[in-house]
MDTraj code that builds the backbone (N, CA, C; nanometers):
import mdtraj as md
import numpy as np

residues = "UNK UNK UNK UNK UNK UNK UNK UNK UNK UNK UNK UNK UNK UNK UNK UNK UNK UNK UNK UNK UNK UNK UNK UNK UNK UNK UNK UNK UNK UNK UNK UNK UNK UNK UNK UNK UNK UNK UNK UNK UNK UNK UNK UNK UNK UNK UNK UNK UNK UNK UNK UNK UNK UNK UNK UNK UNK UNK UNK UNK UNK UNK UNK UNK UNK UNK UNK UNK UNK UNK UNK UNK UNK UNK UNK UNK UNK UNK UNK UNK UNK UNK UNK UNK UNK UNK UNK UNK UNK UNK UNK UNK UNK UNK UNK UNK UNK UNK UNK UNK UNK UNK UNK UNK UNK UNK UNK UNK UNK UNK UNK UNK UNK UNK UNK UNK UNK UNK UNK UNK UNK UNK UNK UNK UNK UNK UNK UNK UNK UNK UNK UNK UNK UNK UNK UNK UNK UNK UNK".split()
xyz = np.array([
    [-7.3656, 5.5441, -1.4813],
    [-7.2365, 5.5167, -1.4021],
    [-7.3256, 5.4689, -1.2405],
    [-7.2642, 5.4202, -1.1848],
    [-7.3145, 5.3536, -1.0668],
    [-7.2462, 5.3337, -0.9439],
    [-7.2732, 5.4238, -0.8185],
    [-7.1808, 5.4117, -0.6962],
    [-7.2766, 5.3670, -0.6309],
    [-7.1979, 5.3681, -0.4895],
    [-7.3174, 5.3259, -0.3782],
    [-7.2898, 5.4347, -0.2370],
    [-7.4008, 5.4158, -0.1673],
    [-7.3777, 5.5061, -0.0480],
    [-7.2778, 5.4555, 0.0474],
    [-7.1869, 5.3748, 0.0238],
    [-7.0586, 5.3590, 0.1404],
    [-6.9456, 5.4231, 0.0711],
    [-6.9468, 5.4877, -0.0172],
    [-6.8493, 5.5261, -0.0897],
    [-6.7415, 5.6387, -0.0200],
    [-6.6191, 5.6611, -0.0098],
    [-6.5199, 5.7478, 0.0351],
    [-6.5423, 5.8522, -0.0618],
    [-6.5279, 5.9926, -0.0154],
    [-6.5043, 6.1022, -0.1299],
    [-6.4384, 6.0634, -0.2285],
    [-6.2886, 5.9972, -0.1889],
    [-6.2167, 5.9905, -0.3583],
    [-6.2627, 5.8774, -0.4084],
    [-6.4059, 5.8457, -0.4027],
    [-6.4485, 5.7657, -0.4990],
    [-6.5985, 5.8023, -0.5217],
    [-6.6001, 5.9204, -0.5147],
    [-6.7306, 5.9870, -0.5647],
    [-6.6898, 6.1320, -0.6256],
    [-6.5962, 6.2229, -0.5571],
    [-6.5698, 6.3732, -0.6225],
    [-6.5105, 6.3493, -0.7912],
    [-6.4010, 6.2464, -0.7828],
    [-6.3432, 6.2607, -0.9438],
    [-6.4858, 6.2120, -1.0582],
    [-6.5764, 6.1256, -0.9875],
    [-6.6919, 6.0844, -1.0536],
    [-6.7880, 6.1924, -1.0845],
    [-6.8000, 6.2565, -1.0103],
    [-6.8994, 6.4041, -1.0399],
    [-6.7952, 6.4751, -1.0957],
    [-6.6890, 6.4770, -1.1294],
    [-6.6310, 6.6256, -1.1523],
    [-6.6152, 6.6039, -1.3229],
    [-6.6151, 6.4487, -1.3268],
    [-6.6006, 6.3767, -1.4643],
    [-6.7928, 6.3980, -1.5734],
    [-6.8482, 6.3532, -1.4725],
    [-7.0129, 6.3538, -1.4895],
    [-7.0193, 6.4976, -1.5172],
    [-6.9761, 6.6101, -1.4535],
    [-6.9860, 6.7597, -1.5198],
    [-6.9538, 6.7743, -1.6468],
    [-6.8624, 6.7323, -1.6626],
    [-6.7199, 6.7636, -1.7893],
    [-6.8355, 6.6976, -1.9073],
    [-6.8650, 6.5725, -1.9000],
    [-6.9251, 6.4367, -1.9686],
    [-7.0739, 6.4534, -2.0048],
    [-7.1540, 6.4764, -1.9087],
    [-7.2625, 6.4956, -1.8910],
    [-7.3531, 6.3680, -1.8481],
    [-7.3148, 6.2715, -1.7636],
    [-7.3563, 6.1154, -1.7709],
    [-7.4233, 6.1086, -1.6782],
    [-7.4967, 6.0060, -1.5663],
    [-7.5727, 6.0315, -1.4742],
    [-7.5127, 5.9233, -1.3989],
    [-7.5095, 5.9710, -1.2814],
    [-7.4611, 5.8881, -1.1786],
    [-7.5630, 5.8468, -1.0719],
    [-7.5531, 5.6803, -1.0546],
    [-7.7280, 5.6285, -0.9932],
    [-7.6194, 5.6204, -0.8333],
    [-7.7072, 5.5795, -0.7410],
    [-7.6596, 5.5440, -0.6346],
    [-7.7093, 5.4337, -0.5468],
    [-7.6583, 5.3376, -0.5269],
    [-7.7463, 5.2408, -0.3935],
    [-7.7300, 5.2567, -0.2608],
    [-7.8220, 5.2425, -0.2827],
    [-7.8621, 5.2736, -0.0483],
    [-7.7674, 5.1793, -0.0320],
    [-7.8289, 5.2064, 0.1018],
    [-7.7813, 5.0856, 0.1934],
    [-7.8812, 5.0617, 0.2835],
    [-7.8930, 4.9504, 0.3421],
    [-8.0152, 4.8938, 0.4327],
    [-7.9904, 4.9657, 0.5920],
    [-8.0843, 4.9392, 0.6574],
    [-8.0968, 5.0277, 0.7823],
    [-7.9440, 4.9434, 0.8996],
    [-7.9141, 4.8111, 0.8474],
    [-7.8537, 4.7858, 0.9068],
    [-7.7004, 4.8177, 0.8782],
    [-7.6833, 4.8656, 0.7681],
    [-7.5697, 4.9125, 0.6811],
    [-7.4579, 4.8623, 0.6060],
    [-7.6016, 4.7456, 0.5637],
    [-7.5067, 4.6929, 0.4645],
    [-7.5770, 4.7271, 0.3188],
    [-7.4968, 4.6829, 0.2497],
    [-7.5359, 4.7594, 0.0730],
    [-7.7193, 4.6791, 0.0542],
    [-7.7779, 4.7341, -0.0276],
    [-7.8973, 4.7005, -0.0569],
    [-7.8870, 4.6701, -0.2003],
    [-7.8514, 4.4826, -0.2169],
    [-7.8247, 4.4507, -0.3244],
    [-7.9594, 4.4293, -0.4407],
    [-8.0883, 4.4291, -0.3534],
    [-8.1827, 4.4814, -0.4128],
    [-8.2087, 4.5649, -0.5051],
    [-8.1530, 4.6262, -0.4408],
    [-8.1595, 4.7756, -0.5291],
    [-8.0693, 4.8224, -0.6127],
    [-7.9371, 4.7764, -0.6231],
    [-7.8126, 4.7235, -0.6757],
    [-7.8644, 4.6825, -0.8372],
    [-7.9500, 4.5516, -0.7913],
    [-8.0391, 4.4974, -0.9138],
    [-8.1068, 4.5648, -1.0374],
    [-8.1886, 4.6517, -0.9421],
    [-8.2609, 4.7552, -1.0284],
    [-8.1754, 4.8748, -1.0809],
    [-8.0647, 4.8778, -1.0389],
    [-8.0032, 5.0323, -1.0604],
    [-7.8827, 5.0049, -1.1926],
    [-7.8895, 4.8538, -1.1679],
    [-7.7428, 4.8122, -1.2524],
    [-7.8599, 4.7847, -1.4063],
    [-7.8430, 4.8416, -1.4957],
    [-7.8949, 4.7757, -1.6069],
    [-7.8345, 4.8004, -1.7334],
    [-7.8758, 4.7894, -1.8456],
    [-7.7748, 4.8128, -1.9730],
    [-7.7465, 4.9627, -1.9758],
    [-7.7750, 5.0658, -1.9723],
    [-7.7265, 5.2015, -2.0066],
    [-7.6439, 5.1929, -1.9016],
    [-7.5890, 5.1063, -1.7841],
    [-7.4743, 5.1257, -1.7108],
    [-7.3362, 5.0935, -1.7953],
    [-7.2373, 5.1574, -1.7359],
    [-7.1276, 5.1335, -1.8037],
    [-7.0031, 5.0901, -1.7138],
    [-6.9968, 5.1957, -1.5820],
    [-6.9060, 5.1595, -1.4924],
    [-6.9648, 5.1394, -1.3818],
    [-6.9470, 5.0762, -1.2870],
    [-7.0114, 5.0167, -1.1126],
    [-6.8775, 5.0582, -1.0377],
    [-6.8715, 5.1274, -0.9744],
    [-6.7331, 5.1681, -0.8692],
    [-6.8195, 5.1461, -0.7457],
    [-6.7303, 5.0353, -0.6786],
    [-6.7897, 4.9889, -0.5036],
    [-6.6393, 4.9948, -0.4455],
    [-6.6541, 5.0293, -0.3128],
    [-6.5722, 5.0403, -0.2154],
    [-6.5778, 4.8603, -0.1776],
    [-6.5019, 4.8161, -0.1672],
    [-6.4754, 4.6633, -0.1208],
    [-6.5124, 4.6502, 0.0189],
    [-6.4065, 4.7657, 0.1102],
    [-6.4795, 4.7878, 0.2708],
    [-6.4679, 4.9169, 0.3155],
    [-6.6025, 4.9204, 0.3614],
    [-6.6440, 5.0978, 0.4232],
    [-6.5050, 5.1266, 0.5224],
    [-6.5231, 5.2428, 0.4794],
    [-6.4323, 5.3159, 0.5921],
    [-6.4887, 5.3889, 0.7313],
    [-6.6116, 5.4093, 0.6995],
    [-6.7200, 5.4098, 0.8259],
    [-6.7767, 5.3602, 0.8612],
    [-6.8462, 5.2515, 0.8409],
    [-6.9432, 5.1448, 0.8477],
    [-6.8384, 4.9994, 0.8988],
    [-6.7414, 4.9845, 0.8603],
    [-6.6788, 4.8591, 0.7878],
    [-6.7670, 4.7428, 0.7335],
    [-6.8422, 4.7887, 0.6417],
    [-6.9513, 4.6833, 0.5836],
    [-6.7968, 4.6636, 0.4980],
    [-6.8643, 4.5060, 0.4677],
    [-6.7490, 4.4393, 0.3693],
    [-6.8638, 4.4252, 0.2574],
    [-6.8471, 4.4393, 0.1495],
    [-6.9648, 4.4544, 0.0209],
    [-6.8804, 4.3125, -0.0687],
    [-7.0117, 4.2519, -0.0856],
    [-6.9976, 4.1204, -0.1828],
    [-6.9559, 4.1567, -0.3402],
    [-6.8156, 4.1338, -0.3375],
    [-6.7378, 4.1963, -0.4811],
    [-6.8013, 4.1190, -0.6019],
    [-6.7755, 4.0021, -0.5468],
    [-6.7928, 3.8422, -0.6769],
    [-6.9570, 3.8959, -0.6986],
    [-7.0663, 3.9042, -0.6148],
    [-7.1828, 3.9347, -0.6728],
    [-7.1961, 4.1232, -0.7595],
    [-7.1432, 4.1601, -0.7005],
    [-7.1554, 4.3190, -0.7980],
    [-7.0933, 4.2978, -0.9321],
    [-6.9607, 4.1934, -0.9134],
    [-6.9006, 4.1729, -1.0565],
    [-6.9998, 4.0927, -1.1188],
    [-7.0802, 4.0438, -1.0560],
    [-7.1754, 3.9419, -1.1854],
    [-7.2830, 4.0391, -1.1948],
    [-7.3315, 4.1315, -1.1413],
    [-7.4017, 4.2140, -1.1432],
    [-7.3756, 4.2737, -1.2507],
    [-7.2695, 4.3671, -1.2875],
    [-7.2245, 4.4167, -1.3757],
    [-7.1861, 4.3912, -1.4826],
    [-7.1451, 4.2600, -1.4824],
    [-7.0859, 4.2168, -1.5942],
    [-7.1845, 4.1730, -1.6647],
    [-7.3473, 4.1121, -1.6114],
    [-7.4552, 4.0531, -1.6895],
    [-7.5059, 4.1683, -1.7840],
    [-7.4616, 4.2906, -1.7394],
    [-7.5121, 4.3839, -1.8406],
    [-7.4182, 4.4910, -1.9048],
    [-7.3035, 4.4484, -1.9493],
    [-7.1634, 4.4763, -2.0178],
    [-7.0995, 4.5527, -1.9252],
    [-7.1021, 4.6001, -1.7817],
    [-7.0728, 4.7113, -1.7640],
    [-6.9128, 4.6842, -1.6934],
    [-6.8584, 4.7708, -1.6418],
    [-6.7260, 4.7264, -1.5840],
    [-6.7319, 4.7447, -1.4625],
    [-6.6285, 4.6876, -1.3762],
    [-6.6301, 4.6904, -1.2068],
    [-6.5087, 4.7515, -1.1306],
    [-6.5418, 4.8545, -1.1048],
    [-6.4084, 4.9165, -1.0323],
    [-6.4094, 4.9044, -0.8753],
    [-6.3425, 4.8587, -0.7802],
    [-6.3292, 4.8325, -0.7240],
    [-6.2633, 4.9105, -0.6124],
    [-6.3023, 5.0090, -0.5419],
    [-6.1942, 5.0728, -0.3868],
    [-6.1773, 4.9869, -0.3057],
    [-6.0400, 4.9313, -0.2644],
    [-5.9744, 4.8392, -0.1892],
    [-5.9251, 4.8825, -0.0641],
    [-5.9010, 5.0589, -0.0378],
    [-5.8012, 5.1241, 0.0503],
    [-5.8016, 5.0596, 0.1657],
    [-5.9650, 5.0072, 0.2467],
    [-5.9808, 4.9527, 0.3422],
    [-5.9315, 4.8126, 0.3568],
    [-5.9823, 4.7340, 0.2320],
    [-5.9422, 4.5969, 0.2139],
    [-5.8053, 4.5604, 0.2512],
    [-5.7247, 4.6175, 0.1197],
    [-5.5878, 4.5605, 0.1330],
    [-5.5163, 4.5699, 0.2483],
    [-5.5171, 4.6476, 0.3343],
    [-5.4579, 4.6336, 0.4722],
    [-5.4568, 4.5277, 0.6000],
    [-5.6335, 4.4881, 0.5588],
    [-5.6737, 4.3967, 0.6847],
    [-5.7093, 4.2862, 0.6286],
    [-5.6581, 4.2461, 0.4997],
    [-5.7368, 4.0806, 0.4343],
    [-5.6465, 4.0640, 0.3475],
    [-5.6301, 3.9332, 0.2952],
    [-5.5724, 3.8781, 0.1917],
    [-5.7006, 3.9271, 0.0723],
    [-5.6591, 3.9838, -0.0559],
    [-5.7178, 4.0238, -0.1709],
    [-5.7178, 3.9166, -0.2952],
    [-5.7421, 3.8396, -0.3737],
    [-5.7586, 3.8015, -0.4471],
    [-5.8086, 3.8586, -0.5629],
    [-5.7629, 3.9746, -0.6694],
    [-5.8494, 4.0331, -0.7945],
    [-5.9222, 3.9415, -0.8373],
    [-5.8264, 3.8280, -0.9042],
    [-5.8941, 3.7543, -1.0294],
    [-6.0347, 3.6815, -0.9337],
    [-6.0096, 3.6078, -0.8298],
    [-6.1146, 3.5040, -0.7440],
    [-6.2318, 3.6550, -0.7265],
    [-6.1967, 3.7779, -0.6874],
    [-6.3461, 3.8811, -0.6890],
    [-6.4214, 3.8929, -0.8542],
    [-6.3788, 3.8460, -0.9438],
    [-6.3860, 3.8930, -1.0641],
    [-6.3972, 4.0809, -1.1009],
    [-6.3483, 4.1787, -1.0062],
    [-6.3443, 4.3211, -1.0578],
    [-6.2635, 4.3273, -1.2280],
    [-6.2896, 4.4014, -1.2420],
    [-6.2198, 4.4582, -1.3620],
    [-6.0948, 4.5635, -1.3498],
    [-6.1279, 4.6345, -1.2811],
    [-6.0252, 4.7305, -1.1453],
    [-6.0601, 4.7093, -1.0166],
    [-5.9197, 4.7338, -0.9867],
    [-5.8746, 4.7443, -0.8266],
    [-5.7901, 4.8495, -0.7648],
    [-5.8260, 4.8987, -0.6823],
    [-5.7377, 5.0328, -0.6682],
    [-5.7128, 5.0411, -0.5067],
    [-5.5836, 5.0805, -0.4928],
    [-5.5892, 5.1402, -0.2882],
    [-5.4562, 5.2340, -0.3093],
    [-5.4621, 5.2707, -0.1899],
    [-5.3649, 5.3726, -0.1716],
    [-5.2239, 5.3363, -0.0788],
    [-5.1315, 5.3988, -0.1148],
    [-4.9589, 5.3669, -0.0531],
    [-4.9814, 5.3690, 0.0701],
    [-5.0357, 5.5070, 0.1215],
    [-5.0444, 5.4939, 0.2716],
    [-5.1360, 5.4926, 0.3847],
    [-5.2042, 5.4099, 0.2889],
    [-5.3061, 5.2644, 0.3920],
    [-5.1625, 5.1239, 0.4638],
    [-5.1115, 5.1226, 0.3789],
    [-4.9824, 5.0199, 0.3975],
    [-4.8709, 5.1161, 0.4388],
    [-4.8562, 5.2115, 0.5210],
    [-4.7152, 5.3168, 0.5227],
    [-4.6637, 5.3367, 0.4430],
    [-4.6676, 5.3522, 0.3119],
    [-4.6204, 5.3895, 0.2034],
    [-4.6195, 5.5435, 0.2084],
    [-4.5867, 5.6059, 0.1541],
    [-4.5765, 5.7440, 0.1135],
    [-4.7440, 5.8250, 0.0540],
    [-4.7633, 5.9232, 0.1052],
    [-4.9012, 6.0277, 0.0704],
    [-4.8989, 6.0316, -0.1191],
    [-4.9345, 6.0097, -0.1363],
    [-5.0076, 6.0960, -0.2939],
    [-4.9857, 5.9783, -0.3856],
    [-4.9411, 5.8332, -0.3709],
    [-4.9508, 5.7752, -0.4817],
    [-5.0791, 5.6239, -0.4587],
    [-5.0509, 5.5557, -0.5754],
    [-5.1482, 5.4264, -0.4770],
    [-5.1253, 5.3048, -0.6162],
    [-5.1867, 5.2675, -0.6357],
    [-5.1958, 5.1591, -0.7200],
    [-5.3147, 5.1247, -0.7891],
    [-5.3242, 5.0786, -0.9055],
    [-5.4615, 5.0489, -1.0030],
    [-5.4016, 4.9409, -1.0537],
    [-5.4797, 4.8352, -1.0391],
    [-5.4971, 4.6858, -1.0815],
    [-5.6176, 4.7020, -1.1909],
    [-5.5492, 4.6182, -1.3147],
    [-5.7076, 4.6206, -1.4223],
    [-5.6259, 4.4661, -1.4713],
    [-5.7576, 4.4191, -1.5632],
    [-5.7484, 4.3075, -1.6480],
    [-5.6452, 4.3389, -1.7639],
    [-5.5694, 4.2463, -1.7893],
    [-5.4652, 4.2993, -1.9029],
    [-5.4997, 4.3208, -2.0005],
    [-5.6356, 4.3014, -2.0765],
    [-5.6471, 4.3517, -2.1985],
    [-5.7491, 4.4983, -2.1820],
    [-5.7770, 4.4998, -2.0922],
    [-5.8381, 4.6495, -2.0424],
    [-5.7189, 4.7330, -2.0453],
    [-5.6020, 4.7032, -1.9747],
    [-5.4708, 4.8014, -1.9466],
    [-5.4448, 4.8155, -2.0977],
    [-5.4316, 4.6723, -2.1790],
    [-5.3577, 4.6818, -2.3332],
    [-5.4390, 4.7972, -2.4266],
    [-5.5565, 4.7937, -2.3568],
    [-5.6475, 4.8732, -2.5030],
    [-5.7196, 5.0271, -2.4339],
    [-5.6106, 5.0709, -2.2813],
    [-5.6357, 5.1990, -2.2551],
    [-5.4648, 5.3312, -2.2767],
    [-5.5174, 5.4126, -2.3365],
    [-5.3842, 5.4637, -2.4077],
    [-5.3358, 5.5186, -2.2842],
    [-5.2698, 5.5885, -2.2839],
    [-5.1132, 5.6462, -2.1768],
    [-5.2324, 5.7394, -2.1062],
    [-5.2255, 5.7773, -2.0346],
    [-5.2867, 5.9052, -1.9470],
    [-5.1650, 6.0102, -1.9935],
    [-5.0376, 6.0138, -1.9301],
    [-4.9644, 6.0972, -1.9142],
    [-4.8059, 6.0368, -1.9492],
    [-4.7714, 6.1493, -2.0511],
    [-4.6234, 6.0656, -2.0882],
    [-4.5470, 6.1858, -2.0867],
    [-4.4245, 6.1554, -2.0946],
    [-4.2885, 6.2750, -2.1043],
    [-4.2420, 6.2348, -2.1865],
    [-4.2068, 6.3366, -2.3067],
    [-4.1195, 6.2929, -2.3933],
    [-3.9879, 6.3354, -2.3651],
    [-3.8612, 6.2464, -2.4010],
    [-3.7218, 6.2944, -2.4122],
    [-3.6396, 6.3229, -2.4827],
])
top = md.Topology()
chain = top.add_chain()
for i, resn in enumerate(residues, 1):
    res = top.add_residue(resn, chain, resSeq=i)
    for name in ("N", "CA", "C"):
        top.add_atom(name, md.element.get_by_symbol(name[0]), res)
traj = md.Trajectory(xyz[None], top)
């Protein structure tokens, strides 16, 4: 799995918990001195061993805009999926998930003046169809 130094804790801690439970490695893409994502390092870190790349669309600290189509191309070139944290992007810019090329795009409702504690997971239809339900209630 690959993350970046730009990530909010909400896109770090769950992966660390899952890593501790399942035993996979997390690689971290550094940022450049001017606060951009180091795309040369990303190219080196995203290889055939990587199954998922999870990056922010816009950094909540630096305001850095990540080139998501470029990250999608890097991930897909090695057969990995791309998850994008769109919490900082969705309230401030139009987002066309199909044009971005990501496999998952997530954001939280409270960034759009909605209630705290809920959010949105968008995923490509074939991926959603293949995913078992996480939780269900028998009636």
